[in-house]
C-alpha positions as CSV (number, residue, x, y, z in Angstrom):
1,M,52.0,-4.1,53.8
2,G,50.1,-1.9,51.5
3,R,48.6,-3.3,48.2
4,I,49.4,-0.3,46.0
5,N,52.9,-0.3,44.4
6,I,54.5,2.7,42.7
7,L,56.0,1.5,39.4
8,D,59.6,2.3,38.7
9,K,60.4,4.6,35.8
10,H,61.3,1.9,33.3
11,V,58.0,0.0,33.7
12,A,55.9,3.2,33.6
13,E,57.6,4.2,30.4
14,L,56.9,0.8,28.8
15,I,53.2,1.2,29.7
16,A,53.0,4.7,28.4
17,A,54.9,3.7,25.2
18,G,52.0,1.5,24.3
19,E,49.7,4.4,23.8
20,V,51.9,6.0,21.1
21,V,53.9,3.1,19.6
22,E,51.6,0.3,18.6
23,R,53.6,-0.9,15.6
24,P,56.3,0.2,13.2
25,S,53.9,2.4,11.3
26,S,53.3,4.4,14.5
27,V,57.0,5.2,14.8
28,I,57.3,6.3,11.1
29,K,54.3,8.5,11.5
30,E,55.7,10.3,14.6
31,L,59.1,10.8,13.1
32,V,58.0,12.1,9.7
33,E,55.6,14.5,11.4
34,N,58.4,15.8,13.5
35,A,60.5,16.3,10.3
36,I,57.6,18.2,8.7
37,D,57.3,20.4,11.8
38,A,61.0,21.1,11.5
39,G,60.5,22.6,8.1
40,A,62.0,19.8,6.0
41,T,61.6,20.0,2.2
42,A,63.0,16.4,1.6
43,V,62.3,13.3,3.7
44,T,63.6,9.8,3.2
45,V,62.0,6.8,4.9
46,E,63.6,3.4,4.8
47,I,62.4,0.1,6.5
48,K,63.5,-3.5,6.5
49,N,61.5,-6.6,7.6
50,G,58.3,-4.5,8.0
51,G,60.2,-2.0,10.2
52,V,60.7,-4.4,13.1
53,S,64.4,-4.8,12.6
54,F,65.3,-1.5,11.0
55,M,63.8,2.0,10.3
56,R,65.5,5.1,9.2
57,V,63.9,8.6,8.7
58,S,66.2,11.4,7.3
59,D,65.2,15.0,6.7
60,N,66.9,18.3,5.8
61,G,65.0,20.3,8.4
62,S,66.2,22.6,11.2
63,G,67.8,19.8,13.2
64,I,68.2,19.6,17.0
65,L,70.6,21.8,19.0
66,R,73.0,19.7,21.0
67,E,71.8,21.2,24.3
68,D,68.3,20.0,23.4
69,V,69.2,16.5,22.5
70,R,68.9,15.0,26.0
71,P,65.8,16.9,27.0
72,A,64.1,15.8,23.7
73,F,63.9,12.3,25.0
74,I,62.2,13.2,28.3
75,R,58.5,12.5,28.4
76,H,56.3,15.6,27.7
77,A,59.3,17.6,26.5
78,T,58.3,19.6,23.4
79,S,59.2,22.8,21.6
80,K,55.6,23.3,20.2
81,V,53.6,23.9,23.4
82,T,54.5,26.3,26.2
83,D,51.3,26.8,28.2
84,E,47.7,25.6,28.3
85,D,46.5,28.4,26.0
86,D,48.6,26.8,23.2
87,L,46.4,23.7,23.3
88,L,43.4,25.7,22.2
89,S,45.0,26.5,18.8
90,I,47.4,23.7,17.7
91,A,48.9,24.3,14.3
92,T,51.7,21.7,14.3
93,L,51.4,18.0,13.7
94,G,53.1,17.0,16.9
95,F,52.6,18.6,20.3
96,R,52.4,16.0,23.0
97,G,56.2,15.5,23.6
98,E,55.7,11.7,24.0
99,A,57.0,10.2,20.7
100,L,60.7,10.2,21.2
101,A,60.5,9.0,24.8
102,S,58.2,6.2,23.9
103,I,60.2,5.1,20.8
104,S,63.5,5.1,22.7
105,S,62.1,3.1,25.6
106,V,61.3,0.1,23.3
107,S,64.1,0.1,20.8
108,H,67.8,0.8,20.1
109,L,67.7,4.4,18.8
110,E,70.4,6.3,17.1
111,L,70.2,10.0,16.4
112,I,72.4,12.0,14.0
113,T,71.5,15.7,13.9
114,K,72.9,19.2,13.1
115,A,71.3,22.6,13.3
116,P,72.4,25.2,10.7
117,E,73.9,27.5,13.4
118,E,76.2,24.7,14.7
119,A,79.6,23.9,13.3
120,V,79.5,20.2,14.3
121,G,76.7,17.7,14.5
122,T,75.7,15.4,17.3
123,H,75.6,11.6,17.4
124,Y,73.4,10.2,20.2
125,L,72.7,6.6,21.2
126,I,69.9,5.5,23.6
127,E,68.7,2.0,24.2
128,G,65.6,1.0,26.2
129,G,65.4,4.6,27.5
130,E,68.9,4.6,28.8
131,E,71.6,6.9,27.3
132,I,74.6,5.1,25.9
133,S,76.7,7.9,24.3
134,L,76.7,11.5,23.0
135,E,79.5,12.7,20.8
136,D,80.4,14.9,17.8
137,A,79.5,13.9,14.3
138,G,80.1,15.2,10.8
139,C,76.8,15.4,9.1
140,P,74.7,17.8,7.0
141,D,72.0,20.1,8.4
142,G,68.9,18.1,9.4
143,T,68.1,15.0,11.4
144,T,68.4,11.2,10.9
145,F,66.7,8.7,13.2
146,I,67.7,5.0,13.0
147,I,65.6,2.6,15.0
148,R,66.6,-1.0,15.4
149,D,65.0,-4.0,17.1
150,L,61.6,-2.5,17.9
151,F,60.0,-4.1,21.0
152,Y,63.2,-6.1,21.8
153,N,62.5,-5.6,25.5
154,T,58.7,-6.1,25.4
155,P,58.0,-9.6,24.2
156,A,54.3,-9.3,25.0
157,R,54.0,-6.5,22.4
158,M,56.2,-8.2,19.9
159,K,54.0,-11.3,19.7
160,F,51.1,-9.2,18.6
161,L,52.8,-7.8,15.5
162,K,51.7,-9.2,12.2
163,T,53.8,-10.6,9.3
164,D,56.6,-8.5,7.8
165,M,54.4,-7.9,4.8
166,A,51.5,-6.7,6.8
167,E,53.6,-4.4,8.9
168,G,55.4,-3.1,5.9
169,N,52.1,-2.3,4.1
170,A,50.9,-0.5,7.2
171,V,54.0,1.7,7.0
172,S,53.4,2.2,3.3
173,N,49.8,3.4,4.1
174,V,51.1,5.9,6.5
175,V,53.7,7.2,4.1
176,D,51.0,7.5,1.4
177,K,48.9,9.7,3.6
178,I,51.8,12.0,4.5
179,A,52.8,12.2,0.8
180,L,49.3,13.3,-0.1
181,S,49.0,15.8,2.8
182,H,52.3,17.6,1.9
183,P,52.9,17.6,-1.9
184,E,55.5,20.3,-1.4
185,I,57.8,17.8,0.3
186,A,59.9,15.5,-1.8
187,L,59.3,12.1,-0.1
188,T,61.3,9.0,-0.8
189,Y,60.2,5.6,0.6
190,I,62.5,2.6,0.5
191,K,61.2,-0.8,1.5
192,D,63.7,-3.7,1.8
193,G,66.2,-2.0,-0.4
194,K,63.7,-1.2,-3.1
195,Q,62.4,2.3,-3.8
196,T,58.6,2.0,-3.9
197,L,57.5,5.7,-3.7
198,R,59.0,9.0,-4.7
199,T,57.2,12.3,-4.9
200,S,58.5,15.3,-6.8
201,G,57.9,17.9,-4.1
202,D,56.6,20.4,-6.7
203,G,53.7,21.4,-4.5
204,K,51.1,20.0,-6.9
205,L,48.5,17.7,-5.3
206,L,47.8,15.9,-8.6
207,S,51.5,15.0,-8.8
208,A,51.4,13.5,-5.4
209,I,48.2,11.6,-6.2
210,Y,49.8,10.2,-9.4
211,A,52.8,9.0,-7.4
212,V,50.8,7.4,-4.7
213,Y,47.8,5.8,-6.5
214,G,49.0,5.7,-10.1
215,R,47.9,7.0,-13.5
216,D,44.6,5.2,-13.7
217,F,43.4,6.6,-10.4
218,A,44.6,10.2,-11.1
219,R,43.1,10.2,-14.6
220,G,39.7,12.0,-14.8
221,L,39.7,13.4,-11.2
222,I,37.5,16.4,-10.7
223,P,39.1,19.4,-9.0
224,V,37.4,20.8,-5.8
225,D,37.9,24.3,-4.5
226,Y,35.2,26.0,-2.5
227,T,35.1,28.3,0.5
228,L,32.1,28.7,2.9
229,G,32.0,30.4,6.2
230,G,35.8,30.7,6.5
231,I,36.3,27.0,5.8
232,R,38.0,26.1,2.5
233,V,37.7,22.7,0.9
234,S,40.1,21.9,-1.9
235,G,41.5,18.8,-3.6
236,Y,40.1,16.2,-6.0
237,I,37.2,13.8,-6.1
238,S,36.7,10.9,-8.5
239,P,33.9,11.1,-11.1
240,P,30.6,9.3,-10.4
241,E,31.4,6.5,-12.8
242,N,34.6,5.6,-11.0
243,A,33.0,5.4,-7.5
244,R,34.2,2.5,-5.4
245,P,32.3,0.0,-3.2
246,N,33.8,1.2,0.1
247,R,35.2,4.4,1.7
248,N,38.7,3.2,2.0
249,M,40.0,5.6,-0.7
250,Q,38.5,8.6,0.9
251,N,41.2,10.8,2.3
252,F,40.5,13.9,4.5
253,F,43.1,16.3,5.7
254,I,42.2,18.9,8.3
255,N,44.8,21.7,8.4
256,R,47.2,19.2,6.5
257,R,46.6,16.5,9.2
258,F,45.2,13.1,8.0
259,V,42.0,12.4,10.0
260,I,39.1,10.0,10.0
261,S,36.1,12.3,9.9
262,K,32.5,10.9,9.9
263,T,31.2,14.4,9.4
264,A,33.1,14.7,6.1
265,M,32.1,11.2,5.0
266,A,28.5,12.0,5.6
267,A,28.7,15.3,3.7
268,I,30.2,13.6,0.6
269,S,27.5,10.8,0.7
270,E,24.8,13.4,0.9
271,A,26.3,15.5,-1.9
272,C,26.5,12.4,-4.2
273,K,22.9,11.3,-3.8
274,G,21.3,10.9,-7.1
275,V,24.7,11.0,-8.9
276,V,26.6,8.0,-7.5
277,M,25.0,4.6,-7.5
278,V,23.5,3.4,-4.2
279,G,26.2,1.4,-2.3
280,K,29.1,3.2,-4.1
281,F,31.3,5.9,-2.7
282,P,33.5,8.3,-4.5
283,A,37.3,8.3,-3.9
284,C,38.7,11.7,-2.9
285,V,41.7,13.6,-1.5
286,L,40.2,16.7,0.2
287,F,41.9,19.4,2.3
288,I,39.8,21.1,4.9
289,D,41.5,24.4,6.0
290,M,39.9,26.1,9.0
291,S,40.8,28.0,12.1
292,C,42.9,25.9,14.5
293,S,40.8,27.1,17.4
294,A,37.6,25.5,15.8
295,V,39.0,22.0,15.9
296,D,40.4,19.9,18.8
297,V,43.1,17.4,17.8
298,N,44.0,16.5,21.4
299,V,41.6,13.7,21.5
300,H,43.7,10.5,21.1
301,P,47.4,9.8,21.1
302,T,47.3,8.7,17.5
303,K,45.7,12.1,16.5
304,L,43.5,10.4,13.9
305,E,40.3,11.6,15.6
306,V,39.3,15.3,15.9
307,R,36.4,17.2,17.4
308,F,34.8,20.3,16.0
309,V,33.5,23.1,18.0
310,N,30.5,23.1,15.5
311,E,30.2,20.3,13.0
312,R,27.5,22.0,10.9
313,P,29.8,24.5,9.1
314,V,32.2,21.7,8.2
315,F,29.4,19.5,6.9
316,D,28.0,22.4,4.8
317,A,31.4,23.4,3.4
318,V,32.2,19.8,2.3
319,F,28.7,19.2,1.0
320,H,28.6,22.4,-1.2
321,A,32.2,21.9,-2.3
322,V,31.6,18.4,-3.6
323,K,28.1,19.3,-5.0
324,T,29.6,22.2,-7.0
325,A,32.6,20.2,-8.2
326,L,30.3,17.4,-9.6
327,M,28.0,19.9,-11.3
328,V,30.9,21.8,-13.0
329,G,33.1,18.7,-13.6
330,E,30.5,16.5,-15.1
331,K,29.9,17.7,-18.7
332,R,28.2,15.7,-21.5
333,V,29.9,15.3,-24.8
334,E,28.4,17.7,-27.3
335,V,28.9,17.8,-31.1
336,D,28.3,21.0,-33.0
337,P,27.3,21.2,-36.7
338,S,30.9,21.7,-37.7
339,G,31.8,18.3,-36.4
340,K,33.9,19.6,-33.5
341,V,33.5,17.8,-30.2
342,T,33.3,19.8,-27.0
343,G,33.5,18.5,-23.4
344,R,35.2,15.1,-23.1
345,V,37.3,14.2,-26.2
346,N,38.6,10.8,-27.2
347,P,42.3,10.9,-26.7
348,F,42.9,8.5,-29.5
349,E,41.2,10.9,-31.9
350,L,43.4,13.7,-30.7
351,A,46.5,11.5,-31.2
352,K,45.4,10.5,-34.7
353,K,44.8,14.1,-35.6
354,A,48.3,15.1,-34.3
355,F,50.0,12.3,-36.2
356,R,48.2,13.3,-39.4
357,E,49.2,16.9,-39.1
358,R,52.8,16.0,-38.5
359,D,53.0,13.6,-41.4
360,E,54.6,15.7,-44.2
361,H,53.6,13.0,-46.7
362,W,49.9,13.4,-46.0
363,V,47.8,14.6,-48.9
364,E,44.2,15.5,-48.2
365,P,41.8,13.9,-50.7
366,K,40.0,16.4,-52.8
367,S,36.6,16.3,-54.4
368,S,34.8,18.4,-56.9
369,R,32.5,19.8,-54.4
370,S,33.1,22.9,-52.2
371,D,34.5,22.5,-48.7
372,D,31.3,24.1,-47.3
373,D,29.1,21.5,-48.8
374,P,28.5,18.7,-46.2
375,F,27.5,16.4,-49.0
376,S,30.8,16.8,-50.9
377,L,30.8,13.1,-51.8
378,L,27.3,13.2,-53.2
379,D,26.6,13.8,-56.9
380,K,23.4,13.7,-58.8
381,E,22.6,11.7,-61.9
382,D,19.2,12.1,-63.5
383,G,18.2,14.1,-60.5
384,K,19.0,11.3,-58.0
385,P,21.8,11.4,-55.5
386,V,24.7,9.0,-56.1
387,I,27.5,8.3,-53.7
388,R,30.9,8.5,-55.2
389,T,34.1,7.6,-53.4
390,A,36.8,10.1,-53.1
391,P,39.9,9.5,-55.3
392,I,42.6,7.5,-53.6
393,V,45.8,9.5,-53.2
394,A,49.0,7.5,-52.8
395,Q,51.2,8.4,-49.9
396,N,54.6,7.3,-48.9
397,T,55.2,5.3,-45.8
398,P,56.6,7.5,-43.0
399,T,60.3,7.3,-42.5
400,D,60.2,8.5,-38.9
401,P,60.3,5.4,-36.7
402,F,58.4,7.2,-33.9
403,E,55.7,8.3,-36.4
404,L,55.3,4.7,-37.6
405,Y,55.2,3.3,-34.1
406,S,52.6,5.9,-33.0
407,R,50.3,5.0,-35.9
408,Q,50.6,1.3,-35.2
409,A,49.9,1.9,-31.5
410,V,46.7,3.8,-32.3
411,R,45.6,0.9,-34.6
412,R,46.5,-1.6,-31.9
413,E,44.4,0.2,-29.3
414,Q,41.4,0.4,-31.7
415,H,41.7,-3.4,-32.4
416,K,42.1,-4.0,-28.7
417,E,38.9,-2.1,-27.8
418,R,37.0,-3.9,-30.5
419,F,38.2,-7.3,-29.3
420,I,37.4,-6.5,-25.7
421,D,33.8,-5.5,-26.6
422,E,33.5,-8.8,-28.5
423,Q,34.9,-10.7,-25.6
424,R,32.5,-9.1,-23.2
425,A,29.5,-10.0,-25.4
426,A,30.7,-13.6,-25.8
427,S,31.5,-14.0,-22.1
428,A,28.1,-12.6,-21.2
429,E,26.4,-15.0,-23.6
430,R,28.3,-18.0,-22.3
431,A,27.6,-17.1,-18.7
432,L,23.9,-16.7,-19.3
433,C,23.7,-20.1,-21.0
434,E,25.6,-21.7,-18.1
435,Q,23.5,-20.0,-15.5
436,L,20.1,-20.7,-16.9
437,A,20.6,-24.2,-18.3
438,D,22.3,-27.2,-16.9
439,A,25.4,-28.5,-18.7
440,H,24.8,-26.1,-21.6
441,S,21.5,-27.8,-22.3
442,V,19.1,-26.1,-24.8
443,A,16.2,-24.5,-23.0
444,D,12.6,-24.9,-24.1
445,P,11.8,-23.1,-27.4
446,A,10.5,-19.6,-27.1
447,P,6.7,-19.3,-27.1
448,T,5.1,-18.8,-30.5
449,P,2.8,-15.9,-31.2
450,A,-0.1,-18.3,-31.5
451,D,0.4,-19.3,-27.8
452,P,1.1,-16.2,-25.8
453,R,0.8,-18.2,-22.5
454,P,3.1,-21.3,-23.1
455,L,2.8,-24.2,-20.8
456,I,5.7,-24.8,-18.4
457,E,6.1,-28.6,-18.1
458,L,7.0,-29.2,-14.4
459,S,6.0,-32.3,-12.4
460,E,2.3,-32.9,-12.4
461,D,1.3,-29.3,-11.7
462,A,0.2,-27.0,-14.5
463,Y,2.3,-23.8,-14.8
464,R,1.7,-21.1,-17.4
465,Y,4.1,-18.3,-18.2
466,I,2.2,-15.0,-18.2
467,G,5.0,-12.5,-18.8
468,E,7.3,-10.0,-16.9
469,A,6.3,-6.9,-14.9
470,F,8.6,-3.9,-14.7
471,R,11.4,-6.0,-16.3
472,T,12.0,-7.4,-12.8
473,Y,9.2,-9.8,-11.7
474,V,8.3,-13.0,-13.6
475,I,4.6,-13.8,-13.6
476,V,3.6,-17.4,-13.7
477,E,0.1,-19.0,-13.3
478,K,-0.1,-22.2,-11.3
479,N,-3.0,-24.7,-11.4
480,D,-5.4,-21.9,-12.4
481,S,-5.6,-20.9,-8.8
482,E,-2.4,-18.9,-8.0
483,L,-0.1,-16.3,-9.5
484,L,3.6,-16.6,-8.7
485,L,5.6,-13.3,-8.7
486,I,9.3,-14.2,-9.0
487,D,12.0,-11.7,-8.5
488,K,14.4,-12.7,-11.3
489,H,17.5,-11.1,-9.7
490,A,17.0,-12.7,-6.3
491,A,16.2,-16.1,-7.9
492,H,19.2,-16.0,-10.2
493,E,21.4,-14.9,-7.4
494,R,20.4,-17.9,-5.3
495,I,21.0,-20.3,-8.1
496,I,24.5,-19.0,-8.7
497,Y,25.3,-18.9,-5.0
498,E,24.2,-22.6,-4.6
499,K,26.4,-23.6,-7.5
500,L,29.4,-21.8,-6.1
501,K,28.8,-23.2,-2.6
502,T,28.3,-26.8,-3.7
503,D,31.3,-26.9,-6.0
504,K,33.4,-24.5,-3.8
505,G,34.1,-22.3,-6.8
506,A,35.8,-25.2,-8.8
507,G,35.2,-25.2,-12.5
508,Y,33.8,-21.8,-12.7
509,S,37.0,-19.7,-13.2
510,Q,38.1,-18.5,-16.6
511,L,41.4,-17.1,-17.7
512,L,41.3,-13.5,-18.8
513,L,42.8,-12.7,-22.1
514,T,43.6,-9.2,-20.8
515,P,44.4,-9.2,-17.1
516,V,42.5,-6.6,-15.0
517,T,44.5,-4.3,-12.7
518,V,42.9,-3.0,-9.5
519,T,44.3,-0.1,-7.4
520,L,43.9,-0.4,-3.7
521,N,45.1,1.4,-0.6
522,K,47.9,-0.4,1.2
523,I,45.7,-2.0,3.9
524,D,43.3,-3.6,1.4
525,Y,46.2,-4.5,-0.8
526,N,47.8,-6.4,2.1
527,S,44.5,-8.2,2.9
528,V,44.3,-9.5,-0.7
529,L,47.8,-10.8,-0.6
530,E,47.2,-12.5,2.7
531,N,44.0,-14.2,1.4
532,K,45.2,-15.2,-2.1
533,E,44.2,-18.8,-1.4
534,V,40.7,-17.8,-0.3
535,L,40.2,-15.8,-3.5
536,R,41.6,-18.6,-5.6
537,S,39.0,-21.0,-4.0
538,A,36.3,-18.5,-5.2
539,G,37.7,-18.4,-8.7
540,F,40.0,-15.3,-8.6
541,D,43.6,-15.7,-9.4
542,V,45.3,-12.6,-8.2
543,E,48.9,-11.5,-7.6
544,S,50.9,-8.4,-6.8
545,F,51.6,-5.9,-9.5
546,G,53.5,-3.4,-7.5
547,E,52.8,-1.4,-4.4
548,G,49.0,-1.0,-4.0
549,V,48.1,-2.6,-7.4
550,I,46.7,-6.1,-7.8
551,V,46.5,-7.9,-11.2
552,V,43.6,-10.3,-11.7
553,R,44.4,-13.1,-14.2
554,S,41.3,-15.2,-13.9
555,A,37.8,-14.7,-12.5
556,P,34.5,-16.6,-12.1
557,Q,33.0,-16.9,-15.6
558,Y,29.7,-15.5,-14.2
559,L,31.3,-12.1,-13.8
560,S,31.3,-9.7,-16.7
561,L,34.6,-7.9,-17.4
562,D,33.2,-4.6,-16.0
563,D,32.3,-6.3,-12.7
564,I,35.7,-7.8,-11.9
565,E,37.4,-4.6,-10.6
566,P,34.6,-3.5,-8.3
567,S,34.1,-7.0,-7.1
568,V,37.8,-7.4,-6.1
569,T,37.8,-3.9,-4.5
570,E,34.7,-4.8,-2.4
571,M,36.2,-8.1,-1.3
572,A,39.5,-6.4,-0.4
573,G,37.6,-4.0,1.9
574,Y,35.7,-6.8,3.5
575,L,38.8,-8.9,4.1
576,S,40.6,-6.0,5.7
577,E,37.8,-5.3,8.0
578,N,37.1,-8.9,8.9
579,R,40.5,-10.4,9.3
580,R,39.6,-12.6,12.3
581,Q,36.7,-14.3,10.7
582,V,37.1,-18.0,10.0
583,L,37.6,-19.3,6.5
584,S,34.0,-20.5,6.0
585,E,32.6,-17.1,6.9
586,K,34.9,-15.4,4.4
587,M,34.0,-17.9,1.6
588,E,30.3,-17.4,2.3
589,W,30.6,-13.6,1.9
590,I,32.6,-13.9,-1.3
591,Y,30.1,-16.3,-2.8
592,H,27.4,-13.8,-1.9
593,N,29.4,-11.0,-3.6
594,V,30.0,-13.0,-6.8
595,A,26.5,-14.2,-7.0
596,C,25.0,-10.8,-6.5
597,R,27.1,-9.2,-9.2
598,S,26.7,-12.0,-11.6
599,A,22.9,-12.4,-11.4
600,I,20.5,-10.8,-13.9
601,K,19.8,-7.3,-12.8
602,G,16.3,-6.0,-12.2
603,G,15.3,-3.7,-15.1
604,N,17.5,-5.5,-17.6
605,K,15.7,-7.0,-20.6
606,S,15.3,-10.8,-20.6
607,T,13.9,-13.1,-23.2
608,D,10.9,-15.3,-22.5
609,R,13.1,-18.4,-22.8
610,E,15.4,-17.2,-20.0
611,L,12.5,-16.3,-17.7
612,I,10.7,-19.6,-18.3
613,E,13.9,-21.5,-17.5
614,L,14.3,-19.4,-14.3
615,A,10.8,-20.1,-13.2
616,K,11.4,-23.8,-13.7
617,R,14.4,-23.7,-11.4
618,V,12.6,-21.7,-8.7
619,E,9.8,-24.2,-8.6
620,G,11.8,-27.3,-9.2
621,E,14.4,-26.6,-6.6
622,D,12.0,-24.9,-4.2
623,I,14.0,-21.7,-4.0
624,R,12.5,-19.4,-1.4
625,H,15.1,-16.8,-0.4
626,C,18.1,-15.1,-2.0
627,P,21.5,-15.3,-0.1
628,H,20.7,-11.9,1.6
629,G,17.4,-13.3,3.0
630,R,15.0,-11.5,0.6
631,P,12.0,-13.5,-0.7
632,V,12.3,-14.9,-4.2
633,C,8.7,-15.7,-4.9
634,V,5.4,-14.2,-3.7
635,V,2.1,-16.1,-4.1
636,L,-1.1,-14.3,-5.0
637,K,-4.2,-16.4,-4.6
638,K,-7.0,-16.3,-7.2
639,R,-9.5,-15.9,-4.4
640,E,-7.8,-12.7,-3.2
641,L,-8.0,-11.3,-6.7
642,E,-11.7,-12.1,-6.9
643,R,-12.3,-10.5,-3.5
644,W,-10.6,-7.3,-4.7
645,F,-12.9,-7.2,-7.8
646,G,-16.0,-8.0,-5.8
647,R,-16.5,-11.4,-7.3
648,V,-16.8,-13.2,-4.0
């Protein structure tokens, strides 16, 4: 008897389904793309329990003719490709003809559809690839797919699914990308009975970005629109100061198809050199429109990877588009002699100006000087200038409640900004004292001018503090025979890391007076929620604040307020990429991250007292390397110096 078996149709379909349908998000992606290809202007997506038990996709597209319903569920049956020449220039999102056959083979599928030219719609049931019924149905033009019990007949695939929250966020991530790629489509997303996303369908990309990522992300985006060599690059990119610690918020759409393009990523990184900090990456939503014959999308069943006939034109187009946008979009604030501000304007100043103009009770103070005189409040007595205050003009309290509330809101924002600045300064001062002195102990007094090289009392050796080079390296003389060059950032980083590691983050978390919100993509968002206990062990108290938004209520006291958001964003990216690492490895990386961001930065100004305390810790605790493995201290022998100068 031969050893080779020919698989029956059902088993072969289950194997093939695994290439297309990996999880519920794969199903949603295929069905929504079919709706877009059908010309839909409104699409509704609904899931329950992460999409495992229930998924529904409804659209108002062209529908499916009754005579095409059965053939649509046959593998490799499609209306978008007729011969091999069509594969050389694919303009539709779908083209393989595998999606419906794969989905129906691993679920209970229900189809309700009607084409405009038909008087009656069609209701079709198919379970596990086998037809159950086909009958008339009353329904509007368009198509509705209902999928229940995904992978009910493939337990091996079912056990590899993640939690309902993880699968639901994967679906949310797919819906986000589709909403960004087609802002002209009104997309509604319902998750477990709650509407979590709704786009207007007005065709404006900025409206879609606002709906997906929120106001804070959409604010300040720089528009991009550039054409080079027949390739048009358009969309938005974040300003350099809002760059993120990873590339997870970089979205590229080639001919309105979301793809992962290393070519475009490299082009953006190259264009942002010298503008964006090293290790940071700008967020973006960029459309790359090019000839369909110049790109091959038939690379992988998921269609996330593409190949270019020539990558160089694509790289050049993205590079010059981003470079031009940053040059045009980044303008400094300028003030002309008249006092008018050009460029970026403080919105609170505009608000106050508008409120003042609308207030009918406002009376402009007058002075005896002319309006053209910039020193209108200066008078002279005996030839000397004397400052005189303008007369106080009484004004009635506004009777308009909105007006009163608006003025109060402006004042509250001003007080809030002042208070946050004071909090940052106080927090930084407290953290520095904690980092550089044990138990808030007072460090040695600063050196007096009479003794420019103070003695550092440490064991029986004689150490003398010389100074600091390049605001980075502490110079200490030891036993009149050696010079110690200490990297203050590396040393401080190691000190903080050892504290966090020893105490496991306990006792170093502080409650934030004003919680910090962090916007993430859905994959990173899910990783943070799955690792809340890990982050809490490191001093971060986080919780969900809506789809894709995390609120941080407490953070390690070492971190400044400005470092909390980038630190959480970086940790979220790490956790999403290293899900299978054991807890100890995750904690080690988080401690590294917190320590690196909290430590004194090279180039920052430090007092002699701080540097002396740092040198004591380095020698007293024999600190040799930072958590990343870089050396903390380099020794320069006196004999080497004498050899350089020809003394020996």
